[in-house]
Structures are given as structure tokens and as C-alpha cells.
C-alpha positions as CSV (number, residue, x, y, z in Angstrom):
1,M,74.4,95.6,94.3
2,K,73.1,94.2,91.0
3,F,76.0,91.7,90.8
4,H,75.7,90.9,94.5
5,C,72.1,89.9,94.1
6,E,72.7,88.0,90.8
7,N,75.7,86.1,92.3
8,E,73.9,85.2,95.5
9,N,70.8,84.0,93.5
10,K,73.0,82.0,91.1
11,Y,75.8,80.6,93.2
12,L,75.2,81.0,96.9
13,H,71.5,80.3,97.5
14,P,71.6,76.9,95.7
15,A,74.6,75.7,97.7
16,M,73.0,76.9,100.9
17,S,69.7,75.2,100.0
18,D,71.5,71.9,99.6
19,R,72.8,72.1,103.2
20,F,70.0,73.5,105.3
21,D,66.5,74.9,105.3
22,F,67.2,78.2,103.6
23,P,64.7,81.0,103.0
24,S,65.7,81.5,99.4
25,Q,62.3,82.9,98.2
26,K,62.4,85.6,100.9
27,L,66.0,86.6,100.0
28,K,65.1,86.5,96.3
29,K,62.2,88.9,97.0
30,D,64.6,91.1,98.9
31,H,66.9,91.1,95.9
32,D,64.0,91.9,93.6
33,D,63.1,94.9,95.8
34,I,66.7,96.1,95.8
35,N,66.8,95.9,92.0
36,E,63.5,97.9,91.8
37,H,65.2,100.6,93.8
38,L,68.2,100.5,91.5
39,H,66.0,100.9,88.5
40,K,64.2,103.8,90.1
41,L,67.5,105.5,91.0
42,S,68.8,105.0,87.4
43,S,65.6,106.5,86.0
44,I,65.9,109.5,88.3
45,I,69.5,110.1,87.5
46,R,68.9,109.7,83.7
47,D,66.1,112.3,84.0
48,L,68.2,114.9,85.8
49,K,68.4,118.1,83.8
50,P,71.5,120.3,83.9
51,S,69.5,123.3,83.0
52,G,66.6,124.9,84.7
53,G,66.0,127.1,87.7
54,N,67.3,126.5,91.2
55,E,63.9,125.4,92.4
56,E,63.7,122.7,89.7
57,K,67.2,121.5,90.5
58,Q,66.3,121.5,94.2
59,Q,63.3,119.3,93.5
60,Q,65.3,116.9,91.3
61,L,67.9,116.5,94.0
62,Q,65.3,116.1,96.7
63,H,63.6,113.3,94.7
64,L,67.0,111.7,94.2
65,L,67.9,111.9,97.8
66,E,64.5,110.4,98.9
67,A,65.0,107.5,96.5
68,W,68.5,107.0,97.7
69,E,67.4,106.9,101.3
70,K,64.7,104.3,100.5
71,Y,67.3,102.2,98.6
72,M,69.8,102.4,101.5
73,D,67.1,101.5,104.1
74,T,66.2,98.4,102.0
75,V,69.9,97.4,101.5
76,I,70.8,97.9,105.1
77,R,67.8,95.9,106.3
78,H,68.7,93.1,103.9
79,F,72.3,93.0,105.0
80,R,71.3,92.9,108.6
81,E,68.9,90.0,108.0
82,E,71.6,88.2,106.0
83,E,74.2,88.8,108.8
84,A,71.7,87.7,111.5
85,E,70.3,84.6,109.8
86,S,71.9,83.5,106.6
87,V,75.6,84.1,107.3
88,I,75.4,82.4,110.7
89,S,73.6,79.3,109.3
90,T,76.0,79.2,106.3
91,R,79.1,79.4,108.5
92,K,77.8,76.4,110.5
93,A,77.0,74.4,107.3
94,F,80.2,75.1,105.4
95,E,83.9,74.8,106.3
96,C,85.9,77.9,105.4
97,T,87.7,75.9,102.7
98,E,84.3,74.9,101.2
99,W,83.4,78.6,100.8
100,G,86.4,79.1,98.5
101,P,84.9,78.0,95.2
102,I,81.6,79.8,96.0
103,I,83.4,83.1,96.8
104,K,85.7,82.7,93.9
105,S,82.6,82.5,91.6
106,F,81.5,85.9,93.0
107,F,84.9,87.4,92.2
108,D,85.2,85.9,88.8
109,N,81.7,87.0,87.8
110,G,81.3,90.3,89.6
111,A,82.1,93.8,88.7
112,K,85.2,95.5,90.1
113,E,83.0,98.1,91.9
114,E,81.2,95.2,93.6
115,F,84.3,93.7,95.0
116,G,85.7,97.1,95.9
117,S,82.5,97.8,97.8
118,F,82.9,94.6,99.7
119,I,86.4,95.6,100.8
120,Y,85.3,99.2,101.5
121,A,82.4,98.0,103.7
122,M,84.6,95.5,105.6
123,G,87.5,97.9,105.9
124,E,90.9,97.4,104.3
125,D,92.6,96.2,107.5
126,T,89.9,93.7,108.4
127,F,89.8,92.5,104.8
128,R,93.6,91.9,104.6
129,K,94.2,90.6,108.1
130,D,91.0,88.6,108.6
131,F,89.3,87.8,105.4
132,M,92.4,87.1,103.2
133,R,94.2,85.3,106.0
134,K,91.3,82.9,106.9
135,R,90.9,82.0,103.3
136,K,94.6,81.6,102.7
137,I,94.6,84.2,99.9
138,P,98.2,85.1,99.2
139,G,99.3,88.7,99.9
140,F,100.4,89.4,96.4
141,V,96.7,89.1,95.3
142,W,96.1,92.3,97.2
143,A,98.7,94.1,95.1
144,L,97.5,92.6,91.8
145,A,93.8,93.0,92.1
146,F,92.1,93.8,95.3
147,R,93.8,97.2,95.9
148,K,92.8,98.3,92.4
149,N,89.2,97.2,93.0
150,L,89.1,99.2,96.3
151,K,90.6,102.3,94.6
152,Y,88.2,102.1,91.7
153,Y,85.2,101.8,94.1
154,K,86.4,104.7,96.2
155,T,86.9,107.0,93.2
156,S,84.0,106.0,91.1
157,M,81.3,105.1,93.6
158,A,81.9,106.0,97.2
159,K,82.9,109.6,96.4
160,H,79.6,110.3,94.8
161,M,77.6,108.7,97.6
162,D,79.6,110.6,100.2
163,D,79.0,113.9,98.3
164,L,75.2,113.2,98.2
165,Q,75.1,112.4,101.9
166,T,77.3,115.4,102.8
167,N,75.1,117.7,100.8
168,S,71.8,116.2,101.8
169,S,71.2,118.9,104.5
170,K,71.5,121.6,101.8
171,I,68.9,119.8,99.7
172,K,66.2,119.3,102.4
């Protein structure tokens, strides 16, 4: 998410503001809120202690789960607002081919887990059959880069989030 917010603020928002009345300050505030949640999560994770009694571990995990749920609520609200407002306006203001250089800057400057999360959230089939096709991205790029990004995200990020969500009923 960190790279998502940075890339949008640096590349996407200025381009959008040139084309239409764009609520960049509101979205920047959303990004600041998301980053605050990320810092809080990092702090909680950094302070987790492997030793201690079950009750202490239970409290630590409960604290982590609560912070994670607040983070996810903020991210989901932000994405829904982007989809309902910004994405629709942007699609009207830009041709698909004009998006290419902007999206490329995201890929060039983002982390592999960020792009992997993008594919993961969209779904592999939709990404390959819709996203890549509309943007005329050659199929071999999937084999060279995109598949690796998705695999990295699944094994290094999604697995841990899924474990936390799966075990949340045991924590509460």
C-alpha cells in the first residue's frame, strides 16, 4: 500500500488534476491515513514478543487483529471511493493508450508485492484476459514478470493475511 499511495500521489494525481476537477487533497489525506495505519501495524508487529504467557500473547494478537481490521476498513473504504469516483472520471478523461505511461511508471517504481497484490485482487484470469489485453501487453510479459510478482505476493504477503483472518476467531 505504501508504494500504491506514493505512486498515485506522484504520478496519477497530477495527471488527473490536469484533465478534470480532481479531489487530490481528499485522496492525499486518505493516503496519509492509510500510512498511519501501516506505521501502527509495523510498530505492533515490531513489539510482538515470542516469549511470555498465553494471556500476554493473546492480548498482543488481539491488539494486532484490531489494528489490522481498522487498516482494512480504511483501505476498503478508500478503494471503494476511488472506484466510484476517481476511476470513472479518469476513464472518461483518458484514452486507454494514454494510461500506458502512467501505469508503466507504477510498475517501474513499485515493489513486486504491490504489483502482485494488484493481480491478486483483480484475479489472475481477469488480469490476463482483460487488463493485459486492453493495454496490449504481450503475453510473454506474464511469464517474465507478472507471474513472479503474483507468486511472491501469495507466498510472502497473502499467506500471512489469510492466516491472521483464519485464526481471528481463536483470538477474540
